[in-house]
N, C-alpha and C positions, 0 to 999 in steps of 0.2 A: 406164591406164584411159581408156576413151572413154565419153562421155555426151552427151546432147543439152543444149544451153544452157537450154532450157525443155522441160518434159514435156507441156504443154498447148498445142495449136495450134488457132487459129480464124482465119478470114479471111472477109471479105465477098467473095462470088463475083464482084461487079462491081468489085472493086478494080482500080485503073488498071494495076497491074503484070501482073495475070493469073497471078502466080506466088506460091507460098509459099516463102520462103527459110528453110531449115533449117540450123541451125548445130550442128556437132559439136565438142566440146572434149576435148582430150587433157590428162590430168594424170598426175603421177608421173614416172617415168623417161622422158625424151624423147630419149635418146642414140642410139636405133636407129630403124629404120623399122618401121612396123606398118600393116597393112591390115585393113579391115573390109568385108564384104559387107552390103548392106542392100536392103530392098524395102518397098514400101507394101502395105498390106492394108486392106480396107474396115472402117470402123467406122461412124460416122454418115454419113460421106461415101462415095459409091459410085463406083468406077472406071468411067469412060466416061460418067458423068452429072455428077459433081461435080469430078472431077480425072482426070488422065492418070497412070496408075501408073508407078512407077519401080523398076527393079532395076539396081543398079550396085554399085560399090565405091569406097571412099575410101582413099587411101594417104597416110599421114603420114610424111614424111621426118624425119631427125634434126633435132630442134629445132622441128619444126612442132607447134603447139598448137591451131590452129583451122582447120577446113575447113567448107565450106558446099556445099549442093546445093539445087536447086529442084524443086518439084512444080508442074506446070502446072495452074491452076485453071480450070474451065469455068463459065460463067455460066448459072445456071438461074433467071433473073429476080430476082436480088439477094437470095435467101434466105440467111440466116446459118445455117451448120452449127455446132452447139455444139463440135465438135472436128473437126480435120482427119483425114485418113487416118492410121491407126495405122502407125507405122514400126517395123519389126522389125530387130533386129541379128542 
């Protein structure tokens, strides 16, 4: 089973990193490889204004339990979005 480490994402758009780090955790049987496709989708944050959209995949090898990916955050004068882009599995 794959899940996000947290289900709520928020970030100050003027954060020094300029990226949101998203962590995906694998539980259960980890003896084989598994892949998952994912993409961002607008929620309260808007692609091209608040963030740069991502469409990719993660592959967990045997024994892998944690993977991460980043979403580039765009600065729109330091406003805080209540939630980051919705990420679909």
